[in-house]
N, C-alpha and C positions, 0 to 999 in steps of 0.2 A: 502493500500499501503506498502512498507518495506522501510524503509527511509535508505538514507545510511552509517546511524552511527551505524542501524542495521546488516549491509552488512558484512559477511565473510570477512575476511583480504583477501590481497593480496599474493600471492606468486611472490618471484622477486630471479631473476638466476644470478650470477656475471659473464655475458656472453656478450663481448662485449661491453656493458654500463657498469655504474655504480651499485657497489652494494650498498644497505640500507647504509653499513656501511661508506663505500666511502662516501657518498653522505652527511648524516649527520658530516661526519668532517670536510668537505668544507664547509659547510654551517654553521659548528658552534653550532648546534644543535643536540639533541636527538638522537636517531633510532627511537623509539616512536615518535615522532614529527613529521620525515619523513614517517614512515609508513601513517600518519594520513592522511596526507597530501595526499599519492597516494592512499587511500584509499575513499579518498571527506568527510573527518569529517570537524565537521565544524570551532571549539575548536583549533585551529590554526590561529594567528594574520594572518593581511593582507602581511607585510611587507614578513616573518617567509616565505609563501604560495608562494610569488611569487618569493622569492631567491632558494628554492626547484624547484618548477618549472622549473625554469631559466635552473639551473646544467642539471632536465631531459632533456630539448629541445636541448642543446649545449650538451649533454655527452652522450645522449640516455641510457635507462632500457629494458634490457630484459625482461618476464617476464616468469617462470614456468607455467605446468598446470594449471589452475585455480580450484582451491576443487570443488566448485561446478558448473557445464557446463550450459552455458547460454542458457537460453530457445529457443527452433527453433521459434525465431519471428526476422521479419525485422521493425523495428519502422522507419515510414514516416511522418516526418514532415513539415508541409506545412506551410506558412508565414498566409494563410489563404485559409477557404474552399467556391471557391463559382463558379460559374458558370461549361462549361465543363471543364477546366484544369487540375482541379486534378482529375477528373472521369477518362480522359485517362491516365493520369500516372499513375493511381492505377490499374487499366486495366494491364498493364504492369510487374508495381511489382508482381501483386499477380497470374498473370501466371507465372514466373518464380521460385516465392517463393512457390507455389504450386507445380510445380514439384521436386524440393528439401525437401515436406515435412514438408513446413515450413510456417506459418500465420505471417499475416499481423496486424501489431496495424498502425491505423494515429492517431497524434496530431494536431493541430493548434498552431498559434501564436496568433491570433487574431489581424493581420495585420502589425506584429511586423517583420522586417530579421532579426533578433537578437535574439534568446533565451534570456530568463530571467533566472534566478538561481532557481529560482522553478523545470523550464522543467529537468536542468540537474540533480537536486537530483532526482526528479521523474524515468527518464531514469534509469539513477546510479541505482536505486532501484530496474524496471524492470527489468534489465540486456536482453537486447536483446543480439543476435546475433551482431548486428550490425545498424547504423540508417543511412539513406539517408536523408537530409533537402532538399528539392526544393525551389527553388527563395530565401532562407534563408539560415543563417550557423551562428554553432557558433563561440563565441569568444578564442582567443587565448590559452586562460584559461584551458574553457570548451574544446577546445580540446585536453590538454594535457590529463585531466581526464579520458575524454572519450579511449584517446591512453594508458593509464595506467591502466585502467580495460580494456585490448582485447577487445572492441570495435569497429570493423572496421569505417571508416566515408567513406560517399559518398556523395562529393555532385549535384546534378541537377541543372540545368537551374542554374549557380551560381547569385546572387542580386550580389554582389562584388566578393573582390579577396575569393577564396578558402580556403588559407595557404598555404605554401608552401608545397609539395610534396605532399598534399591531394589531394586523386582520384576528376575529375568530370567529368560529362557529360552535353554535351551542343547539339545545333544545329549549324549547318551552316548558322549565321544570319548575317554574313555581304554578303554573296552572297544571300541570301534570302532577303534583302536590293537591293543590284546590279539587280538585274534579279527582281525582281517587278517594281523597276524607270525603266530599261533597254523597259522593255513590255511597258510602257507608251508613253515613247521616238519613241520608233516604229512605234507606233500608229499616231506619232506627234505632239506630247505632248510637250510645248516646258515652262508651266508655271505650274511648280508640286509640289505643298505643300507637308511638311509632318509636320506629328501630330507623334515627336516623346514618346517616353516612358518614367522613371524617369531617371535622369541626372545616378544617382549613380550604376544602373543595367550594365551589363557587355552585355548584350541581348540587352537592348534599345539603349545602342552606338554605337555595331556593327552594328544595321542593319541603325544607319542614316549615318556610315561611308561605306554603300554601296551604298544607296543612292547617296550622296555628289559625290562616286569616279563614281556612271553611269553619273551622269549632267558632271563631268571633264569629261568624257574620251567622253562626244558629243560636247564636246565642250562650256560649259554653266556654265557660276558659280551660284554657291548655294546667294541663293539669301535668305539675313537673313529675312524678312518679310515675307516668304515663311516657316519658319521653325517654329513648335510653338510646345514649351515642354508640354508634356500629362503627366497622370499617369499610362495609361493602365484603365481607366474609362472613363464609354459608356458618362459620359457629355461632359467629353476633347473633343470627338468628335463636339457634338452640340456648345459648346461654342468656340472654334474656328476656325471651319468651317462657324457661323455666320458673324466672326469679319475678318476670309479672304475673304469672298465674300464681304466686304466693301471695301477690295480696293481699290483702283483708277485702278487699272491692275488686278486682281481678277485672282488665278489660275483655270485653265480650270481641273484640276486633282488632287485628293490630297489621296497621299498612307498614311496609319496609320503601325503604331508599333502591332497594334493587331485588332484583328476582334470588338472588344465591341468600340471600338474609334470607327470603319468605319459604324456601327450600327447609333450610333451617327451624322455621318455626314449625314446617310440618312435622317437623322428625321430633322436637321438642314436643308438639302435638300427640304425636302417637304417644312417646315415651311415658306418655301422663294420664292414656287416656283420652285422651278429647277429641272428638271427629270434627274434620271442617270438610262443610261448615256449619254444619248442625249444634257446635259446642264454641266453636272461635271462625269468625270471618278473617280470611288473609289477602293482604292488594299487595303486591309487587309492583316493580318498576323496571323498564327494561324494554321485554316484553321476548325475552329470549325463546327459541326455536325448540329446544327438549323440554321446556316446562307448560307443553301445550299439552305433551302428554304425561305429566302423571295424574296422581289422581286424589279429588278430584283436578280438573285442569284448572293451572290460576287464573284467577281475575288480575289483570296486569296493567300498566300504561305504556302503550309503545311509544319507547323512545327509536326515530326511522336514524338509525346509525346508517347502513350504508348510504342513504340520502345526504347526512354530512357529510360523511363522507368526500358523495361525490362534490359538494357545493364546498367543500375546503380546495379541493383540488380544481373544479372551476377558476374559484376563487387565485390560484398561486399561477396557474397557467396564464391568467393575465396577466397576474406583475410580474412573470418570467417575461414575457412578451411585452411590457413595457406600456403598457396601458393603466390606466389608473380605475380605482373601483368604485361602484355606484356607491356601496357601504363599506364600511369594514366589521361592522359586526353583523353577522344572519343569524336568530334564529330560527329554526323549522318547527312546525305542531307535534306536540303528543298527542295520544289515542288513548281513552280507557277502551280496553279490554275486557271484555265483562264476559266471564267464566264460571267455571264453577265451585272458586273459593269462597262464595262472598250469601250469603241468605240474611232473611230476617232473623234477629236475635232472639233466641227461646227468652219467654214470660219470666 
């Protein structure tokens, strides 16, 4: 694999932003030092690198066409390759990339939501046409390196703040949480628990806010004892359901922030001798294909993952072609899929 030190230098043009010489003068360093920072070279001190990158962020820098055309690659970065979630997104990415004659390369961060320095070096060496990060996002320093190398970035399902001006794609998570909880309320449930995703995740917080908004609209206070923090792991559904059902006034329904935790609820209910939905209604979030075939089939909120992958790739292709985006934040609609896991509560 080509290292960043071996990569060809970047050409920069004195238009709109600062020139190399102007940045060097403001930073009090040589033009060669600024060029090393822009090209991702390693032999620059951290304070000097931070100063130069700060000037680029504040004042801007426009590049000339690169001497080497970037590879016809779309790089998709997942925090973890597990379950149906990445498969659905990759389907959408590949459909659009293939239409444009581009290939897709997938990398994984071993469960981390922020890429390490090895990742950015490898990406700069591969020189893809652009990068899509999924439920993860590069640091500000890494975003600057991508921008100065003319590699557009699109963040799909942001785990946190994608960065000022960074294009992103997500789902209507708040509406999904609202609709799921409203469905349970309309069935007559009043003790509705929620097992959330991780607090740092925008999607998780939005689903929780939707849950709270539905309860508030129904004139019901959100009971803190019924809100349990999860991490999108199946085990969270198992553990929290056991604790919830031990409460003096246990819930009659549980809404989970993803389908995996809903299956954990099924497992715990079975262990406790409870039947879904006769004794406990369950609603998930995502609509992963395997859970349609559990018994009973899972009521869940469909998140259009393949469509989100397609939308992110369309945005990336436009950016790589030098086009402007009509909007930098795209949200695709969710849909409640009512199946057999929800019913009227017992008297």
